[in-house]
C-alpha positions in Angstrom: 6.3 -15.8 -16.5 6.0 -14.1 -13.2 5.0 -10.4 -12.5 4.1 -8.1 -9.8 1.5 -6.5 -11.6 -1.8 -7.5 -10.1 -4.3 -9.3 -12.4 -7.5 -9.1 -10.4 -10.6 -7.3 -11.6 -11.8 -3.8 -10.9 -14.2 -3.4 -8.1 -16.2 -0.2 -9.6 -15.1 3.1 -11.2 -14.8 6.6 -10.3 -14.5 10.1 -12.0 -11.4 11.7 -12.8 -12.4 14.7 -9.6 -13.1 11.5 -7.3 -9.6 9.9 -8.2 -7.8 13.3 -7.8 -9.5 13.8 -4.5 -8.6 10.5 -3.4 -5.0 10.7 -4.6 -5.0 14.2 -2.6 -6.4 12.9 0.5 -3.9 9.9 0.5 -0.8 12.1 0.0 -2.3 14.4 3.0 -2.3 11.4 5.3 0.9 9.7 4.2 3.5 12.4 3.5 6.3 10.1 2.3 4.0 8.7 -0.4 3.7 11.6 -2.8 7.4 11.3 -3.0 7.6 7.9 -3.7 4.7 7.9 -6.0 6.4 11.1 -8.0 9.6 8.9 -8.3 8.3 5.7 -9.5 5.8 7.0 -12.0 5.0 9.3 -14.9 1.8 11.8 -14.7 -1.8 11.2 -16.0 -1.8 14.7 -17.1 -3.8 15.7 -19.2 -6.5 14.2 -18.2 -9.6 14.6 -19.5 -12.5 15.7 -16.9 -14.9 13.2 -18.0 -12.4 10.5 -17.6 -13.4 7.6 -15.7 -10.8 5.4 -13.7 -11.0 1.6 -12.5 -10.7 1.0 -8.3 -9.6 -2.0 -6.6 -10.1 -3.5 -3.3 -6.8 -3.2 -1.8 -5.4 -6.9 -1.2 -3.4 -5.4 1.9 -6.1 -3.4 3.8 -9.3 -3.6 5.2 -12.1 -4.7 2.6 -13.5 -1.5 2.6 -10.0 -0.2 1.5 -9.6 0.9 -2.1 -6.8 1.4 -5.0 -7.1 4.8 -6.6 -4.8 5.2 -10.0 -1.9 7.9 -9.1 0.1 7.5 -12.5 1.7 5.3 -15.0 4.2 3.0 -13.5 7.5 4.2 -14.9 9.4 0.5 -15.2 6.4 -1.3 -16.2 3.3 -1.4 -18.7 0.8 -0.9 -15.5 -1.1 1.4 -13.7 0.0 2.5 -10.5 -2.3 2.7 -7.7 -2.3 3.7 -3.8 -4.5 2.6 -1.1 -6.1 5.9 0.2 -6.5 4.3 3.7 -3.3 2.3 4.4 -0.5 4.4 2.0 0.1 1.1 0.0 1.3 1.1 -3.8 0.6 -1.4 -6.3 0.5 -1.9 -10.1 -2.5 -3.0 -12.0 
């Protein structure tokens, strides 16, 4: 069975505050990204402030680019991630 959901291992983790800041930064840098995420995800709310989230290396960008969780994929059982540096989206 093929899938468009990435099955690689996480790079590290980040706090809820770090995740939210990275997502907000990506939305500021790529204005169309927020609309795309809203259309393709369900929100993470409510989120525990002590929650930690996995982050991954972005396969489409530089080795230093990271994928941050932006929501739950609407059509798949997956986390919807965004690259804060390149504006790319991926399922994890």
